[in-house]
N, C-alpha and C positions, 0 to 999 in steps of 0.2 A: 694333338690334344684338342678336345672340344672347347669351343668358346663358352664360358659359363653363362653368357647372356643369350645363347642360342639353344633351342630345344632339340636340335638334330645335329648329326655329324655323319660324314664330313661336310663342312659348310665353308664356302668361300664368298668373298665380296668382290665385285668389280665396280670401281669408281670411275665415272666419266666426267669430264668438264663440259662446259656449254658448247664447245665445238665438236664434241664426240671423241676427244682424245682420252684414251684409257690410262689408268694408273698402271704403268708397265710392270712394276713389281708384283702387283696383285694378279695381273694377267699371266705373268710368267709362273707364278706360284700355282695357279690353277692348271696351266698347261703341263707343268712338271709333275703335279701330284695326282691328277685325276686317274691316271693309269696305275700309279703306285697304290692307290687306295682301292683298286678293283672296281671302280664305278662302272655300272652298266647303263644306268639311266640318270641323266643330269637334268634336274628341274631348275630352270632359270626364271626368276620372278622379278618383275620390275614394278615398283611403286608408281603411284600417279603424281599429279601435281600437289603442291601444298604439303610436302613432306621433307623433313630433315633426316639426317642419318639415324639418329636415335629412334625416331618414330618409325622409320622404314624397317630397321632391324627388329624392332618390337613386333611390327606387323608380320614380318617373315617368320619369326619364332613362333608366333601364335598360329599362323596359317599352317606351317609345316608340322606342328606338334603331333597331330593324329596320323601323319603319313606312315611312320614305321609300323604302327599297329594295323593300319589298313592294308599295307603291302609288306608283310613280314619277310617274304622270301626274296624280295627285290634288292638289288645292290644299287641303292640310290645315293646320289650326291646332290647337293643343294647350292645354288648361287643366288645371292641377293644383289641386284643391280642398284647402285647408288648414283643418282644424277641430280644436278642442281635445279630443283623444281620450285624454289621459293616456298614461303609459308605465310599465308594470311592467318593471323592468330585467332580469328573468330570463327573459323570453319569447324563445326562440330563433327566428331567422329564417334559413331556408336561404340559403346564399351571402352572408350578411352577418355580419361578425365580431362576436363577443361580447366584451364587456369582461371583465377579470379580476374586477371587482366583481360582474358579472352571474353569472359562473360560481360564485363563492363564495356569492352570495345564493341560488342554486338548490339548495344542499345543506342548508339548514336553514330552519325555519319563521319565523325572525325577520325584521324589516324593516331594511334598511340606510338610509343617509341619502337615497340616490336614490329609493328607494321611498317614504319619508316625504314628500319634497318633491313627488313626483308626486301623492300623495294630497292634500297640502295645496293643490296647484293645482286638483285635481279637485273638492275639497270645501272651498271658502273659508269661513273662519269656524269650522272644526271642529278647530282645532289641539289643544285639550285632549283631545278625543275620540280623535284619531289618536295622540297621545302615549300615552294609556292603552292603546289597542289594541296599539301597538308594545311596551309594557312587558309586557303579558300574553303576547304571542307569544314574547317573549324568555325570560320566566320559566316559562311552560308549567305553571301550577299544576295539581295533580292532581285537585282537586275538580270534580265535575260542575257545581256551582253557579257556578264561575268560568267555565266554558264558556258557561253561560247568560248571565252578565254580559257576556261577550265578544259574544255574539249581540245583546244589547240595544244595545251601543255601535255595532256594525255597522249595526243597524237604523236608528239615528239618521242615518246617512249617506244613506240612500235614501228617507227619508220625503218625501212630497210633500204640498202643501197642497191639499185639495179645495175647490171642484170645478174646479180649473184643468185645462188641456189636457194636463198632463204624462202622465197615465195613458194617454191615447190614443197619444202618441208612443212610449211604452214597451211598448204592448200588441202581441201577435201576432194575437189573435182578438177578435171582437166577439160577445157573446151577446145576440141581439136588439137590436143597436145599441149595447150598453153595453160599454166596454172591460173586459177581464179585470182582476181585482184585483191589488194589489201582490203580489210573490212570497211565497208561504207559507214558503219556506225561511228567511225572516227572522222567522217567527212566534214568539211567546213559547212557551217550553217545548220547542222542537224543535232547539235548537242542537246539543246533544250528538249526537243521532241524525244530523243533517245532516252534521256534521263527520266522524263515523265513516264515513258513506257516501262522502263526498268522499275521505277518506284511502284507503279501499279501492279506489276507482276509480283514483286516482293510482298506487297500488301495482300495480294490474292493468296499467296502461300502462307502467310503468317496469320491470317484471320480465318477462324473456323467458318465454314460455309453452312449457312442455315437454309433449310428448305422454304422457310416463310418469306414474306415480303420484306424488302429492304426499307427500313424506317429512317435511316440517316446515311448521308453520303458526304465524304470529304476527300478532296484531292490529296494524295500522298505528297510528302515533302520531296520535291525533285532532287534535292541534294542527297537524299538517300539513294536515289537512282544514280546520281553522279558518283557516289562511292562504288556502286555496282559497275559503272562504266570503267572506273579505274581497275576494279578487280578483273573485268573482262580484258583490259589491256594486258594485265599481268598474265591472265589466262591464255590470251592469244600468243604472247611471247613464249610461254611455257609449251604451248601446243607446237609451235614452230621448233622449239628446242627438242621436244620429244622425238620429232621426226629426224632431226639432225643426229641426235645421239643414237637412235636406232640404226639408221642407214650407215652413218660414218663410223660408229663406234661398236655397237653390239654385233651387227652383222659380220664385219670383218673378224672379230674375236671368235665367233662361232666357226667361221671359215678356217682360222688357224687351228682351232681345237680339232676340227675334222681332219686336218692334215697330220696332226701328231697322235690323235687317238680316234681313228676312223670307226672303231667298234662302239664308241659311246653314242647312245641315243639321246638327243637333246629335245627337251620339252619346254617351250616358251610360254610363260604365263605373265599377263599384264593386267593391272588394275587401273581404270580411268585412263589418264594419259599414258600410263605404262602399257596399256593395250595398244595405243598408237605407236609407242616406242618399239615394242616387240614386233608389231606388224611391219613397220618400216625396216626393221632388221632383216626381213625377208628380201627387201630390195638390195640390201648391202651384202648378201651372201655371194661369195665368189661362184662363178659358173662351175657346175658339176658337183656342188656340195649338196648332199641329200641326207644330212645327219639330223635335220629337224623333223621329228616324228609326230609332233602335235603342237598346236597353238591353242591356248585357252584364254579368252578375253573375259575379264570380270568387270562388268559395268563400263565397257569401253566408251570413252568420251571422244568419239569422232563419228563422222557421218555414217549412217546406215547404208549409204551408197558407195562407200570407199572402195569396195572390191568389185563393183559393177562395171561391166564393159561399156554400158551406156545407161543413162538415166531414162526412166519411163517417159518423162515429159520433154526430153531433149536428146534425140539420137546422136547429136554431135558431141555430147558431153559424157564423160565417163568418170569413174572414181579414180582418185590419185593412186590407189593400190590395185587397180584392175588386173586380175590374173595372178596376183602374188600368192593367192591361196594355193596355187599349183606348185609353189616352191616347197610346200609342206609334204613330206612323205607320210601322210596321215591326215586326220581331220583338222579343220580350223573350227573350234567350238566357241560360239558367242553366248555367254550367259547374260541374260537381261532381266530387268524387273520394272514393272510399271510403278513401283513404289519409289523409284529413284526420281525425285522431283528436281534435282539438279539437272538431270538430262531430259526430264519430261517437260519442263517449263523454261528454265533459264537458258539452257543450251539451245533449244530451237528458236527461242526469241532472239538470242544474240546472233545465231546463225542467219536468221531471216533478215535482221537488220544489217548483217555483214554483207549480204548478197542480194539485197533487193532495195530499189529506190523507193518503193511504196511503203507507207506506214499502215498500221491497222489499229483498230480500237482495242481497249483493254478487254472487252467482252470476247475478243477472238483469242486471247491468250491460251485458254484451255483447249482450243481446237487446233493448235498449230502442229500437234504431234504427227498426224497422218500424212503430212506433206513432205516436201523434199528437204526440210531442214531438221529432220529427226536424227537422234543419236542411236547407234546400235546397242548401247547399254540400256536403252529404254524399250526398244521394240525389235532388236535383232538385225541381222544382215538382210539387206533388201536387194532385189533385182539381180540376184545371182542364180541362174538356172540350176535346178537340182538341189537347192538348199533344203535340208530336212528341218522340221520343227518338232520339238519334243517338250514334254513337261519334265520337271526335274525327276519325278518318279520314273518316268519312262527311260530317261537317260541312265538312271542308276540300276534299273531292273533288267536291262538287255544291252547287248554290245552296241556301242556307237558305230555309225558308219566309218569305214576305214579310209575315207577320203572326202574331199569337198567341204562345204560350209554346213555347219549344224547349229541351229538356234535352240537354246535351252531356256525355257521360262523358269526362273529361279525365285519368283516372288513369294513362294511358300516359306523361304528362309531369309531372303534379302528383303526385309520389310520393316526394319526398325530405324528410326532417326527422325528428328524434327526439322522444321524449316530452317533455312531455305533449301538444304541439300537432300532432305529425306533419307532414303536408305542407300545413298550413293556409296558410302564407305562401309556398309554392313556386310562385309564379305568373309569374316572369320567364322566359317562354319565347316564342320567335317564333311557335310554333303558336297561342298564345293571342292574340297580336297579330293573327294572321291571322283568328281567329274574330271579333274586333272589326271588322275590315275587311269580312269576309263578312256579318256581321249588318247593317252599315250600307250594304252594296253600294257601298263606297268603292273606286273604280278596279277593277282586276282583279288580285288578289294573285298575285304570281309564285310559282313553285314554291320551297319552302323545305325545307332538310334538317332532319332531326330534331335536337332539342336534345342537346348532349353530356350524357352521364350523369356 
């Protein structure tokens, strides 16, 4: 019987904990029913960070809704991945309502109860630290030493115990096989500088740019940047968690599915950190499994060099997922949009401060995109030989390549959303559902009209 909250059927959910352990009852139900329901193609979708179950299910329902019409002859099953990704309540999502508390929260640097609870869920056992962080954001003391103390408290939230695998799950690159170090933005003595740069970046995003001369200049409140530093700590922890859940959780489940239903063609889809999750799932596939027929990344929030064998500016360093695209028996399609300001400004700024001892002036913020700190959801997969680049119209009007990496510029539809995230979550469009179907060669998609503006 179909779930009344879901637009398609058959639909299953797979719930994972922070360590990648799957809900065994949900997994076993999927494994036992997928053949009974006659599924030929299984689309597995993972949400990104900042989502709870209700919001993730609503996203899946809306994204999947046009698929039966677009591929009427296909025998499609659907899976929604649920993983603990926290939720900062002031993150705007296009076409999804914001609560009054979220609107109020976005106007000041303090934390409300919803944000505190989200942090407590994300960082269990850290209640005293989180309470002190909240007090400092509320009081905003003027001394620089207080900002450094704030940085020390935030640093305790993201510390990992060496030599465990957590560093690998959070890394974007490997230098001679060794994962990159923990983000330097949390380093001792850098908090004031980092907070000032985040505050300037946020001010740049929130203030309309005028072509005329600047008549007034004021330094942004560094405590607004401090709140962004806290968000980045949560962001980094969720980034690490996405890799963990993908490799230790979803990958092995896909492997078990291949063992019991080898005829089922699997198509992985991920939004934001969900793109990282499904990509790390490729690392977790058992040897000899070839059931993944396509991967589609929607505004992927990880390095555009993640799949590269070596970085252009450092031949000793490669992407943490180098060569994993070869585990796909079909194409790995990266949908990107320059209207995604979360990935176009905040992501590269945080990545640069995470991986570089040198600071840079606010005027450089708008120029960081083209260097090594970019995200694939903003400019596509980089430094992978043979990668094809297409517009959305080209991707929909002709067959996609049957293997390798494919970049698709989707800014014609992924273009709605205000600061600071821009169009990062503007992914509910039938055109993107058509990309998923085209990547997987699922039926023959019917002609679809453009999304309403």
